C-alpha distance (Angstrom), angle and dihedral (degrees) to the residues before:
residue distance angle dihedral
M1 . . .
R2 3.72 . .
N3 3.77 121.7 .
L4 3.85 105.2 -136.1
L5 3.83 89.1 -166.7
Y6 3.80 97.5 66.8
E7 3.91 111.3 0.1
P8 3.73 116.8 86.7
L9 3.80 116.2 -111.2
P10 3.79 112.1 -106.3
D11 3.82 116.3 -105.1
A12 3.91 94.4 176.6
V13 3.72 140.9 41.7
E14 3.84 126.1 -135.6
V15 3.77 118.5 -117.0
N16 3.72 113.8 -177.3
G17 3.78 95.8 -30.1
K18 3.82 96.9 -41.1
E19 3.78 128.0 97.0
Y20 3.81 120.6 -131.7
R21 3.76 119.4 -167.2
I22 3.81 116.3 -120.0
I23 3.88 137.1 -171.0
T24 3.87 106.1 -96.8
D25 3.82 106.1 -176.8
F26 3.77 113.6 126.7
R27 3.84 93.4 -124.6
E28 3.82 91.2 59.0
W29 3.79 91.9 52.4
L30 3.83 91.1 47.7
R31 3.84 84.7 54.3
F32 3.89 89.5 47.5
S33 3.79 91.2 52.0
D34 3.79 90.8 49.8
L35 3.80 91.5 49.7
L36 3.91 91.3 50.5
G37 3.84 88.7 54.8
D38 3.74 96.8 40.9
D39 3.90 108.6 111.4
T40 3.79 91.3 -174.5
V41 3.76 92.1 70.6
N42 3.75 116.9 70.3
E43 3.78 123.2 -126.4
R44 3.97 93.7 -106.4
Q45 3.85 91.6 50.6
K46 3.82 89.5 46.7
L47 3.63 93.0 54.1
S48 3.73 93.8 47.3
L49 3.86 90.4 48.9
M50 3.82 91.6 48.1
L51 3.76 90.0 63.5
N52 3.84 88.3 67.7
W53 3.81 87.8 78.1
F54 3.80 89.8 67.2
E55 3.85 116.1 89.6
E56 3.98 85.1 -161.0
L57 3.73 119.9 23.5
P58 3.76 119.2 -123.7
P59 3.80 118.7 -130.6
L60 3.84 115.1 -73.0
S61 3.90 87.6 -117.5
E62 3.68 87.3 63.3
I63 3.79 102.5 44.5
E64 3.77 97.8 107.4
T65 3.78 91.2 54.1
A66 3.75 90.8 44.8
I67 3.80 93.3 53.0
S68 3.95 88.5 49.4
A69 3.73 88.1 51.5
L70 3.86 91.6 52.0
I71 3.85 92.8 48.7
A72 3.83 86.4 48.2
F73 3.84 91.4 53.5
C74 3.77 90.4 43.7
I75 3.85 96.1 56.5
N76 3.88 89.2 35.0
E77 3.75 94.6 -126.9
S78 3.77 91.5 -156.8
E79 3.83 86.0 62.2
A80 3.70 98.1 34.4
K81 3.88 93.1 127.2
N82 3.81 84.3 69.0
K83 3.77 98.0 53.5
P84 3.77 107.4 144.0
K85 3.64 101.5 -160.6
K86 3.62 106.2 75.5
H87 3.83 129.0 34.4
G88 3.69 115.2 -122.4
N89 3.70 115.6 -62.7
S90 3.89 94.9 -36.9
G91 3.73 91.3 87.3
K92 3.79 89.7 -136.5
K93 3.77 110.3 155.3
I94 3.69 110.6 -125.7
L95 3.69 102.6 165.8
S96 3.74 135.3 43.4
W97 3.91 114.7 -174.8
S98 3.78 88.1 -153.0
F99 3.72 103.5 40.4
D100 3.75 94.3 43.1
S101 3.75 96.0 39.9
P102 3.79 92.3 114.3
Y103 3.91 91.2 56.8
I104 3.73 92.6 44.3
Y105 3.79 92.4 49.8
A106 3.77 92.4 47.7
A107 3.92 91.7 47.1
F108 3.79 92.5 53.6
L109 3.76 92.6 45.7
S110 3.81 93.1 46.7
V111 3.78 99.8 40.4
Y112 3.79 102.7 33.2
R113 3.88 104.5 15.0
I114 3.73 87.5 -122.6
D115 3.91 114.4 145.0
L116 3.76 100.3 -151.9
I117 3.83 89.4 -166.0
R118 3.80 96.3 53.5
I119 3.77 100.3 33.6
E120 3.79 110.1 111.9
Y121 3.87 95.8 -147.3
L122 3.69 139.9 -3.4
H123 3.78 121.3 171.3
W124 3.81 115.3 -121.6
Y125 3.83 93.2 -120.3
M126 3.71 92.3 50.1
F127 3.76 89.4 50.2
L128 3.78 89.1 51.2
A129 3.69 92.9 47.9
L130 3.70 93.4 51.9
F131 3.80 91.2 43.5
N132 3.77 93.1 52.4
A133 3.81 90.8 49.3
L134 3.80 96.6 52.5
P135 3.84 110.8 125.0
E136 3.64 121.6 -98.1
D137 3.90 90.8 -116.9
T138 3.69 96.4 63.3
P139 3.77 115.4 108.4
I140 3.83 93.2 -117.9
R141 3.82 90.8 53.3
Q142 3.80 91.3 47.4
R143 3.81 92.2 49.2
M144 3.79 89.3 49.9
A145 3.88 91.1 47.9
Y146 3.80 91.4 50.0
R147 3.79 93.1 49.8
A148 3.83 90.9 49.5
V149 3.81 93.0 57.1
N150 3.83 118.1 104.0
P151 3.77 103.5 -143.9
A152 3.86 89.3 -157.6
D153 3.82 88.4 67.3
I154 3.91 91.2 60.1
K155 3.76 111.4 92.9
D156 3.84 98.6 -168.3
K157 3.79 108.9 82.8
K158 3.83 97.7 -147.7
E159 3.83 91.6 49.6
R160 3.75 89.9 48.1
Q161 3.78 90.0 53.4
R162 3.79 91.8 44.6
I163 3.80 91.2 52.6
R164 3.90 91.3 46.8
R165 3.78 90.2 50.1
I166 3.75 90.5 52.6
Q167 3.67 93.0 45.6
R168 3.75 91.2 52.5
E169 3.80 90.7 52.7
I170 3.81 95.8 49.9
R171 3.86 100.6 33.3
I172 3.74 117.4 137.5
P173 3.71 105.8 -114.5
S174 3.76 117.5 -116.5
K175 3.79 124.9 -136.8
P176 3.83 108.5 -92.2
M177 3.71 115.6 -104.6
S178 3.84 114.8 -106.3
A179 3.87 117.8 -128.3
E180 3.91 86.7 -102.7
E181 3.64 93.7 54.6
I182 3.79 92.6 45.4
G183 3.86 88.6 50.2
A184 3.94 90.8 47.4
A185 3.74 90.4 52.2
F186 3.68 92.0 55.5
G187 3.77 100.0 30.5
């Protein structure tokens, strides 16, 4: 675990014993996360696009290891226990960097007085540390908490209905199914 108070923030990833400098601004890693979850981009295109996060490309023979290093940097493996995207082991998505961006922006502005649009640079790990430390009463944290609730665990019928209504209102939209996917579902 990295100590943000006295250890320098990484600006490179290690690939087979050699360090390769990478882009570290939070905006780029939000884009990287979006790319990882984008089903409209095929795997070959994703791999090619991911190489743009390197300032100097590793040798082609080490591309697979290099991509793994980028993904590890993105999820900040040393802080993996605080990953915000999924809830526990249920796999339920409780945060979308894109869909929830207005609430993330407002929380940073309100809590830290950081304007994420106008800030020149913020290291990805610093962004994650600040995000993970947002108070529970911020709208983004409340949205995440409501999404994480399993209504089936709620005994009171009215409360269960209230939670389901809230979850419908704040649900993260899923990609619409293509005609082929719909056909396959019924075929």
